[in-house]
MDAnalysis code that builds the backbone (N, CA, C; Angstrom):
import MDAnalysis as mda
import numpy as np

u = mda.Universe.empty(477, n_residues=159, atom_resindex=np.repeat(np.arange(159), 3), trajectory=True)
u.add_TopologyAttr("name", ["N", "CA", "C"] * 159)
u.add_TopologyAttr("resid", np.arange(1, 160))
u.add_TopologyAttr("resname", ["MET", "ARG", "ILE", "SER", "HIS", "LYS", "VAL", "ASP", "TYR", "GLY", "VAL", "ARG", "VAL", "MET", "THR", "VAL", "LEU", "ALA", "GLU", "VAL", "ALA", "VAL", "GLU", "THR", "PRO", "GLY", "ARG", "PRO", "ILE", "SER", "SER", "ALA", "ALA", "LEU", "ALA", "GLU", "ARG", "ASP", "GLY", "LEU", "PRO", "PRO", "GLY", "PHE", "LEU", "ASP", "ASP", "ILE", "LEU", "ARG", "LEU", "LEU", "ARG", "ASN", "GLY", "GLY", "LEU", "LEU", "ARG", "SER", "GLN", "ARG", "GLY", "GLY", "ASP", "GLY", "GLY", "TRP", "LEU", "LEU", "ALA", "ARG", "PRO", "ALA", "LYS", "GLU", "ILE", "THR", "VAL", "ALA", "ASP", "VAL", "ILE", "ARG", "ALA", "VAL", "ASP", "GLY", "PRO", "LEU", "ALA", "SER", "VAL", "ARG", "GLY", "VAL", "ARG", "PRO", "HIS", "GLU", "LEU", "ALA", "GLU", "ALA", "GLY", "GLU", "ARG", "GLU", "PRO", "PHE", "VAL", "SER", "LEU", "TRP", "VAL", "ALA", "VAL", "ARG", "ALA", "SER", "LEU", "ARG", "SER", "VAL", "LEU", "GLU", "HIS", "VAL", "THR", "LEU", "ALA", "ASP", "LEU", "ALA", "ALA", "GLY", "THR", "LEU", "PRO", "LYS", "ARG", "ILE", "LYS", "ALA", "MET", "ALA", "GLU", "LYS", "PRO", "ASP", "SER", "TRP", "ASP", "ASP", "ARG", "ARG", "ARG", "ASP", "LEU"])
u.atoms.positions = np.array([
    [13.103, 83.525, 20.753],
    [12.411, 84.654, 20.783],
    [11.676, 84.773, 22.052],
    [12.218, 85.062, 23.154],
    [11.373, 85.601, 24.820],
    [10.225, 85.965, 24.759],
    [8.699, 85.297, 25.150],
    [7.712, 85.736, 25.337],
    [7.987, 86.084, 27.407],
    [7.625, 87.627, 27.409],
    [7.314, 88.010, 28.577],
    [5.776, 87.791, 28.990],
    [5.921, 88.110, 30.523],
    [5.067, 87.750, 31.161],
    [3.429, 88.604, 30.727],
    [3.996, 89.254, 30.377],
    [3.099, 91.020, 29.727],
    [2.498, 90.744, 27.750],
    [3.002, 89.651, 27.774],
    [2.417, 89.548, 26.067],
    [1.774, 88.081, 26.340],
    [2.015, 87.524, 27.344],
    [1.492, 85.725, 28.185],
    [0.154, 86.224, 28.223],
    [0.194, 87.131, 29.151],
    [-1.108, 87.531, 29.864],
    [-1.894, 88.574, 28.894],
    [-1.188, 89.135, 27.417],
    [-2.035, 90.241, 26.974],
    [-2.609, 89.124, 26.041],
    [-1.924, 87.996, 25.805],
    [-2.371, 86.671, 24.275],
    [-3.783, 85.913, 25.177],
    [-3.681, 85.905, 26.826],
    [-4.856, 85.427, 27.407],
    [-6.065, 86.444, 27.933],
    [-5.566, 87.457, 28.345],
    [-6.982, 88.367, 28.603],
    [-7.456, 88.607, 26.880],
    [-6.680, 88.532, 26.362],
    [-6.927, 89.065, 24.754],
    [-8.053, 87.555, 24.278],
    [-7.528, 86.400, 24.657],
    [-8.450, 85.422, 24.342],
    [-10.107, 84.977, 25.230],
    [-9.374, 85.499, 26.635],
    [-11.019, 85.319, 27.518],
    [-12.023, 86.460, 26.658],
    [-11.631, 87.937, 26.322],
    [-12.224, 88.649, 25.987],
    [-12.768, 87.951, 24.674],
    [-12.510, 87.400, 23.752],
    [-13.664, 86.751, 22.268],
    [-13.824, 85.296, 23.328],
    [-13.569, 84.281, 24.223],
    [-14.757, 83.666, 24.302],
    [-15.614, 84.341, 24.876],
    [-15.421, 85.842, 26.053],
    [-16.426, 86.704, 25.865],
    [-17.909, 86.598, 25.208],
    [-16.840, 87.308, 24.139],
    [-18.605, 88.017, 23.071],
    [-18.535, 86.590, 22.270],
    [-18.416, 85.349, 22.096],
    [-18.779, 84.489, 21.873],
    [-20.075, 83.939, 22.642],
    [-20.427, 84.020, 24.295],
    [-21.065, 83.656, 25.323],
    [-22.157, 84.724, 25.246],
    [-21.585, 85.833, 25.549],
    [-22.391, 87.378, 25.496],
    [-22.088, 88.409, 24.615],
    [-22.650, 88.236, 23.485],
    [-22.322, 89.330, 22.418],
    [-22.731, 90.899, 23.071],
    [-21.580, 91.473, 22.716],
    [-21.607, 93.015, 23.201],
    [-21.605, 93.440, 24.552],
    [-21.246, 92.902, 25.473],
    [-21.299, 92.482, 27.162],
    [-20.170, 93.037, 27.397],
    [-19.840, 94.653, 27.911],
    [-18.363, 94.787, 28.223],
    [-17.842, 93.373, 29.543],
    [-16.646, 93.429, 30.059],
    [-16.245, 93.056, 31.102],
    [-14.956, 93.551, 31.923],
    [-15.530, 93.921, 33.597],
    [-14.884, 94.436, 34.151],
    [-13.484, 94.006, 34.264],
    [-12.469, 94.696, 34.440],
    [-10.638, 94.419, 34.348],
    [-10.387, 93.793, 35.663],
    [-11.125, 93.676, 36.513],
    [-11.019, 92.600, 37.981],
    [-11.492, 91.278, 37.450],
    [-12.825, 90.913, 37.200],
    [-13.290, 90.386, 36.149],
    [-12.706, 88.950, 35.186],
    [-11.888, 90.223, 34.352],
    [-11.200, 89.408, 33.213],
    [-9.582, 88.794, 34.728],
    [-9.650, 90.084, 35.072],
    [-7.723, 88.776, 36.094],
    [-8.770, 87.890, 36.575],
    [-9.462, 88.061, 37.522],
    [-9.790, 86.533, 38.125],
    [-10.230, 85.191, 37.312],
    [-10.975, 85.530, 36.220],
    [-11.238, 84.388, 35.978],
    [-10.451, 83.793, 34.545],
    [-8.949, 85.012, 34.648],
    [-7.533, 83.662, 34.262],
    [-6.261, 83.936, 35.224],
    [-7.103, 84.294, 36.401],
    [-6.092, 84.347, 37.591],
    [-4.642, 85.435, 37.443],
    [-4.985, 86.431, 36.413],
    [-3.843, 87.131, 36.169],
    [-4.340, 88.635, 37.364],
    [-2.497, 89.274, 37.744],
    [-2.223, 90.146, 38.756],
    [-3.092, 90.700, 38.163],
    [-4.442, 91.809, 39.037],
    [-5.225, 93.286, 38.517],
    [-4.292, 94.345, 37.678],
    [-3.090, 94.777, 38.884],
    [-2.474, 96.374, 38.901],
    [-1.303, 95.943, 37.523],
    [-0.941, 94.735, 37.301],
    [-0.214, 94.787, 35.804],
    [-1.347, 94.161, 34.280],
    [-2.574, 93.493, 34.975],
    [-3.331, 93.413, 34.012],
    [-3.985, 95.201, 33.259],
    [-4.453, 95.793, 34.407],
    [-4.639, 97.104, 33.821],
    [-3.461, 98.252, 32.851],
    [-2.180, 97.803, 32.937],
    [-1.100, 98.296, 32.120],
    [-1.420, 97.617, 30.667],
    [-1.461, 96.585, 31.161],
    [-1.651, 95.891, 29.508],
    [-3.073, 96.098, 28.745],
    [-4.064, 96.100, 29.500],
    [-5.496, 97.090, 28.615],
    [-5.373, 98.153, 28.227],
    [-4.111, 98.927, 28.993],
    [-4.003, 100.529, 28.324],
    [-3.619, 100.419, 27.155],
    [-2.347, 99.528, 26.643],
    [-1.125, 99.602, 25.882],
    [-2.848, 98.551, 24.665],
    [-3.386, 97.185, 25.417],
    [-4.022, 97.320, 23.917],
    [-5.451, 97.797, 23.559],
    [-6.142, 98.816, 23.792],
    [-6.192, 99.629, 23.938],
    [-6.105, 100.823, 22.912],
    [-4.826, 101.342, 22.960],
    [-4.223, 102.096, 22.401],
    [-3.300, 101.823, 21.632],
    [-3.313, 100.149, 21.370],
    [-3.579, 99.709, 20.119],
    [-4.260, 99.657, 19.110],
    [-5.535, 100.009, 19.746],
    [-6.557, 99.605, 18.505],
    [-7.683, 98.280, 18.875],
    [-6.952, 97.431, 20.007],
    [-7.399, 96.699, 19.736],
    [-9.022, 96.141, 20.904],
    [-8.974, 96.965, 21.468],
    [-9.535, 97.252, 22.621],
    [-10.586, 98.555, 22.809],
    [-11.558, 98.336, 23.579],
    [-12.210, 98.987, 23.937],
    [-12.861, 99.339, 24.624],
    [-12.778, 100.731, 25.897],
    [-13.436, 100.096, 27.027],
    [-14.976, 101.067, 27.290],
    [-15.881, 100.872, 27.951],
    [-17.484, 101.305, 28.123],
    [-16.800, 101.502, 29.674],
    [-17.352, 103.265, 29.937],
    [-17.667, 103.703, 31.661],
    [-19.064, 103.037, 31.626],
    [-19.393, 103.312, 33.116],
    [-20.860, 103.554, 34.098],
    [-20.568, 101.437, 34.492],
    [-21.675, 101.377, 35.064],
    [-21.936, 100.349, 36.389],
    [-21.946, 99.043, 35.637],
    [-22.310, 99.069, 34.078],
    [-21.798, 97.969, 33.716],
    [-20.996, 97.842, 32.336],
    [-19.902, 98.608, 32.883],
    [-18.858, 98.906, 31.971],
    [-17.761, 97.990, 31.626],
    [-16.766, 98.214, 31.695],
    [-16.101, 97.052, 31.093],
    [-14.753, 97.683, 29.585],
    [-14.271, 96.077, 29.046],
    [-13.763, 96.106, 28.024],
    [-14.391, 95.647, 26.928],
    [-14.402, 95.956, 25.637],
    [-14.391, 95.093, 24.998],
    [-13.551, 94.303, 23.541],
    [-13.230, 93.734, 22.704],
    [-12.690, 93.911, 21.238],
    [-13.163, 94.416, 21.013],
    [-11.997, 95.370, 19.828],
    [-12.635, 96.546, 18.985],
    [-13.098, 96.176, 17.775],
    [-12.429, 94.899, 18.135],
    [-13.077, 94.024, 16.307],
    [-13.793, 92.510, 16.180],
    [-14.018, 92.233, 15.392],
    [-14.000, 90.297, 15.743],
    [-12.284, 89.901, 15.987],
    [-12.530, 89.063, 17.070],
    [-12.219, 87.828, 17.534],
    [-11.148, 86.736, 16.118],
    [-11.971, 87.351, 15.270],
    [-11.423, 86.269, 13.483],
    [-10.258, 87.494, 13.170],
    [-10.408, 88.381, 13.111],
    [-9.858, 89.517, 12.867],
    [-8.669, 90.144, 13.074],
    [-8.284, 89.590, 14.730],
    [-7.142, 89.859, 15.807],
    [-6.261, 88.866, 15.463],
    [-4.914, 88.742, 15.370],
    [-4.138, 87.742, 15.329],
    [-2.655, 87.712, 16.677],
    [-2.502, 87.579, 17.088],
    [-1.630, 87.289, 17.739],
    [-0.327, 88.214, 17.454],
    [-0.490, 88.011, 16.209],
    [1.067, 88.895, 16.432],
    [0.404, 90.729, 16.692],
    [-0.444, 90.755, 16.207],
    [-0.982, 92.695, 16.988],
    [-1.188, 92.291, 18.201],
    [-1.606, 91.165, 18.549],
    [-1.603, 91.563, 20.218],
    [-0.467, 91.645, 20.878],
    [0.765, 91.393, 20.389],
    [2.586, 91.221, 20.440],
    [2.722, 92.676, 20.347],
    [2.892, 93.198, 19.193],
    [2.845, 94.541, 18.557],
    [2.068, 95.546, 19.347],
    [0.609, 95.812, 19.860],
    [0.536, 95.826, 20.856],
    [1.264, 96.589, 21.996],
    [1.405, 95.433, 22.516],
    [2.046, 95.444, 23.952],
    [3.433, 95.370, 23.962],
    [4.343, 95.435, 23.285],
    [5.642, 94.603, 23.221],
    [6.196, 95.670, 21.923],
    [5.516, 95.572, 21.052],
    [5.857, 96.216, 19.779],
    [6.931, 95.388, 19.102],
    [7.563, 96.021, 17.658],
    [8.403, 95.062, 16.108],
    [8.432, 93.461, 17.242],
    [7.835, 92.703, 16.238],
    [8.296, 91.093, 16.426],
    [9.528, 90.898, 16.638],
    [10.116, 91.299, 15.704],
    [11.990, 90.879, 15.909],
    [12.745, 92.012, 15.765],
    [13.446, 93.005, 16.505],
    [14.870, 93.598, 16.377],
    [15.575, 93.096, 16.794],
    [16.862, 93.683, 16.387],
    [18.287, 93.612, 16.593],
    [18.792, 95.277, 17.250],
    [18.873, 94.990, 18.454],
    [19.566, 95.937, 18.903],
    [19.035, 97.382, 19.156],
    [17.514, 96.909, 19.166],
    [16.683, 98.010, 18.548],
    [16.021, 98.288, 17.449],
    [16.141, 97.767, 15.838],
    [16.603, 98.277, 14.889],
    [15.595, 96.999, 14.221],
    [14.607, 97.559, 13.500],
    [13.892, 96.041, 12.907],
    [14.661, 95.900, 11.576],
    [14.659, 94.340, 11.265],
    [15.552, 93.761, 10.691],
    [15.511, 94.639, 9.098],
    [14.319, 94.374, 8.798],
    [14.706, 95.361, 6.725],
    [15.360, 97.090, 7.646],
    [16.087, 97.684, 8.240],
    [16.263, 98.741, 8.544],
    [17.650, 98.399, 8.604],
    [18.296, 96.775, 8.923],
    [19.325, 96.814, 9.565],
    [20.368, 97.139, 8.335],
    [20.498, 97.185, 7.066],
    [21.739, 97.751, 5.683],
    [21.371, 99.051, 6.419],
    [20.614, 100.281, 6.368],
    [20.520, 101.604, 6.760],
    [21.225, 101.315, 7.710],
    [21.357, 101.129, 9.026],
    [22.489, 100.944, 10.161],
    [23.486, 100.546, 10.125],
    [24.127, 100.151, 8.249],
    [25.433, 99.455, 8.603],
    [25.672, 98.321, 8.992],
    [24.502, 97.184, 9.301],
    [24.665, 96.073, 9.252],
    [25.386, 95.397, 8.122],
    [25.729, 94.220, 8.014],
    [26.220, 93.537, 6.432],
    [25.911, 92.050, 6.734],
    [25.999, 91.813, 5.705],
    [25.121, 90.118, 4.732],
    [26.004, 88.911, 5.734],
    [25.527, 88.387, 5.658],
    [24.478, 87.709, 5.757],
    [23.448, 87.539, 6.854],
    [24.103, 89.232, 8.101],
    [23.619, 89.002, 8.614],
    [21.704, 89.722, 8.879],
    [22.054, 90.858, 8.188],
    [20.649, 91.383, 7.505],
    [19.442, 90.623, 6.910],
    [19.517, 89.435, 6.118],
    [19.187, 88.469, 5.631],
    [18.471, 87.445, 6.518],
    [19.503, 87.139, 7.354],
    [19.327, 85.947, 8.495],
    [18.199, 86.452, 9.875],
    [18.384, 88.152, 9.776],
    [17.236, 89.171, 10.870],
    [16.327, 88.672, 10.169],
    [16.023, 88.850, 8.566],
    [14.661, 89.379, 7.957],
    [14.033, 87.828, 7.473],
    [14.977, 86.763, 7.962],
    [14.151, 85.516, 8.008],
    [13.676, 85.516, 9.143],
    [14.233, 85.249, 10.417],
    [13.746, 84.972, 11.464],
    [12.480, 85.609, 11.797],
    [12.171, 87.160, 11.079],
    [11.127, 87.542, 11.333],
    [10.485, 87.250, 10.474],
    [10.356, 86.815, 9.531],
    [9.261, 86.068, 8.545],
    [9.159, 84.743, 9.333],
    [9.932, 84.127, 9.560],
    [9.330, 83.040, 10.396],
    [8.544, 82.948, 12.014],
    [8.818, 84.003, 12.259],
    [7.692, 84.560, 13.060],
    [6.351, 84.346, 13.204],
    [6.264, 85.408, 11.322],
    [5.109, 85.780, 10.884],
    [4.006, 84.881, 10.537],
    [5.265, 84.194, 10.254],
    [4.604, 82.545, 9.074],
    [3.327, 82.270, 10.277],
    [3.517, 81.846, 11.521],
    [2.749, 81.829, 12.680],
    [2.453, 82.533, 13.320],
    [2.568, 83.763, 14.076],
    [1.780, 85.191, 14.671],
    [1.231, 85.194, 13.677],
    [1.052, 85.786, 12.824],
    [0.225, 86.543, 11.750],
    [-0.810, 85.163, 11.389],
    [-1.159, 85.004, 11.405],
    [-1.950, 83.198, 11.117],
    [-2.854, 82.669, 12.193],
    [-2.641, 83.004, 13.622],
    [-3.353, 82.372, 14.818],
    [-3.825, 83.606, 15.230],
    [-5.380, 83.328, 14.906],
    [-6.186, 84.985, 15.524],
    [-6.651, 84.191, 17.112],
    [-7.434, 85.293, 17.545],
    [-8.033, 85.159, 19.216],
    [-8.905, 84.454, 18.403],
    [-9.895, 84.213, 17.464],
    [-10.675, 83.203, 17.333],
    [-10.502, 81.765, 16.909],
    [-9.163, 81.619, 16.924],
    [-8.425, 80.166, 16.520],
    [-8.610, 79.816, 18.704],
    [-7.936, 80.954, 18.903],
    [-7.344, 80.379, 20.350],
    [-8.991, 80.316, 21.798],
    [-10.060, 80.803, 21.314],
    [-11.059, 80.841, 22.118],
    [-11.984, 79.556, 21.618],
    [-11.606, 79.251, 20.020],
    [-12.553, 77.916, 20.089],
    [-11.276, 76.911, 20.512],
    [-10.237, 76.862, 20.796],
    [-9.288, 75.846, 21.663],
    [-8.864, 75.431, 19.821],
    [-8.490, 76.035, 18.876],
    [-8.275, 75.386, 17.958],
    [-6.907, 76.453, 17.870],
    [-6.324, 75.131, 16.442],
    [-4.563, 76.739, 15.692],
    [-5.677, 75.959, 14.585],
    [-4.653, 76.777, 13.430],
    [-4.562, 76.615, 11.976],
    [-4.194, 75.110, 12.015],
    [-4.247, 74.621, 11.060],
    [-3.759, 72.906, 10.263],
    [-2.215, 73.164, 10.419],
    [-2.522, 73.981, 10.306],
    [-0.620, 74.301, 8.850],
    [0.294, 74.471, 10.697],
    [-0.250, 75.509, 11.038],
    [0.090, 75.558, 12.688],
    [-0.040, 74.793, 13.538],
    [-0.627, 73.585, 13.649],
    [-1.067, 72.340, 14.421],
    [0.537, 71.469, 13.360],
    [0.478, 71.199, 12.883],
    [1.029, 70.236, 11.899],
    [2.515, 70.549, 12.630],
    [3.019, 72.232, 11.874],
    [4.227, 72.724, 13.318],
    [4.247, 72.261, 14.155],
    [3.243, 71.894, 15.130],
    [3.598, 72.122, 16.524],
    [3.157, 70.148, 17.081],
    [2.527, 69.817, 16.186],
    [2.900, 68.028, 16.310],
    [4.618, 67.445, 15.725],
    [5.232, 67.887, 15.058],
    [6.313, 66.924, 14.484],
    [6.967, 67.323, 15.913],
    [7.712, 65.993, 15.738],
    [8.580, 65.688, 17.650],
    [9.622, 66.820, 17.982],
    [10.366, 66.606, 16.656],
    [11.060, 67.782, 17.370],
    [10.686, 69.126, 17.163],
    [9.766, 69.243, 17.402],
    [9.146, 70.644, 17.718],
    [9.498, 70.620, 19.096],
    [9.161, 69.472, 20.030],
    [9.035, 69.891, 21.395],
    [10.276, 69.269, 21.568],
    [11.846, 68.636, 21.020],
    [12.623, 68.880, 21.249],
    [13.474, 69.726, 21.599],
    [13.700, 69.877, 23.447],
    [14.586, 71.299, 24.083],
    [16.002, 70.752, 23.453],
    [16.611, 71.831, 22.759],
    [17.821, 71.760, 22.516],
    [19.281, 72.106, 23.220],
    [18.536, 72.411, 24.342],
    [20.015, 73.180, 25.262],
    [20.875, 71.862, 25.501],
    [21.650, 71.783, 25.671],
    [23.289, 71.286, 26.225],
    [23.629, 71.384, 27.582],
    [23.296, 70.416, 28.110],
    [24.313, 70.423, 29.371],
    [25.439, 71.301, 29.267],
    [26.126, 71.060, 30.271],
    [27.382, 71.851, 30.450],
    [28.037, 71.157, 31.775],
])
């Protein structure tokens, strides 16, 4: 899976908004302040914020004290939600969702392979919330996965 800049920035900015919600509940934060706080490019960030709003994860407040707020509590927003809002489905094969591959003429075992890959992604991304990230923690099961030595192994082969 390739994590784009857009997805990385989206997760980072949503985590900042979750932190702000704890520090000063109900207070919006401007896009300029968000960009500065996490060192994000302001123009690119505006596009990401709009995608997150359109995805139902953010709301904006106009006015001198306006800015951005989470649309629902951080414990109810997963990393998977952010990825879907910013980049679309977690997994697709040539633009087709894995469960639709059989209808598109793909044969087994390929359909099941790509469905399993999506399930694997979901097993992590749908269980890590913005509240977890804002608190600097991960769920125990996810942390245990990351702590396995082979998780850090670079499996690239030198040619």
